[in-house]
C-alpha positions, 0 to 999 in steps of 0.5 A: 382757482376758478379753473380748478373749481370748474374742473372739480365741478365737471368731474362731479357731474361726470361721476353722478352721470355715470352712477345714474346710468349704471343704476338705471341699467341695473334697474332696467335689468330687473330680476333674473328669469329662471324656468323658461328654457328653450322649447323642448327642455324641462323648465320644472321637475317635480314629485308629489302626492294627490288626494282625491275625494269624488271629483275634487283633487288636491295635489301637493309636493315640491320641485326637484329642478328649476332650469337656470338654478343649480339643483342644490339651491332648491334645498336648505340641506343639499345632502338631504333632498326631500320635502322637509328641506325643499325650498320650492313647493306647490299646491294644485287644485283640480275638479273633474268635469269629465270621466269616460271608461272602456274596460279597465281604462278610465280617462278624466278631464278638468277644464279649469285646474290651478297649480301654485308654486311657493318659495320657502326660506325655511322649508317645512313640507310634510306629506301628512299635512298637505297645507304645509306645501302652501306656505312661504311666498307665492312665486308662480301660478298656472291655470289650465286644462288637466287630463289623465289616463288611468289603467285600473286593476279592478277585478279581484283576480288581478294582481293589484285590485283597486290600483292604477297606473296613471298618465297625467298631462296639462296645458298651462298658462302662467298668470302670476310671477313674483320676484324673490331673493335666493343666494343674493340674487333677485329672481322670478320663475317664468313670466306672465302668459308663459305657455307650458306642457305638464306631463307626469307618471303616477301610481294611484290606489283607492282608499275608499272604492266607488261610488263614494270614491276616495283615492291617493296618488303618488306622481312625478313629472316635468313642465316644458315650454310650449310657446 
């Protein structure tokens, strides 16, 4: 009897120990990281719009690819992949502090721009409402220096006066990475202090010409790790 009781107690201790080790290992693993591929591969891909008022620029849009996730998981309706179904959206705020021009080429820079990524369980993006891209849960935030090169057609005899072909770039440092749930998994985008290089191509046009400049720009691009 005593021997049987001892065996039962021993078995119970073993079960508890195994459960504790399994739980500890699971907890130690933590959220699965996405958007941190090998150097040279795209971590994020995106498309969006930018509104300019003098030196202030507000960008907004959605992610079309996150390394480590199937593209269809980025949309509530994989058959309709646009802003209305995008689960991952972003806002960017940039204030220019440098502008240089030679002929029809203009370069600009902002030393302290910010890009914030959100996860939306119920997507509601609308390009007519920029703040609709700032809802949901903040899952990643980046800061860094932004730079653009604009090839502007300003003369009346050019095919597209007041329009520009633009190349955008930024050196980013991630300063927020919050876990979120998607498809039954706990995930997080990148990690703190992750370095990235943003590159985008854009088409912009004046809605109000200088000196009181207002413009709109449509852009698409990607971010690669640069560590």
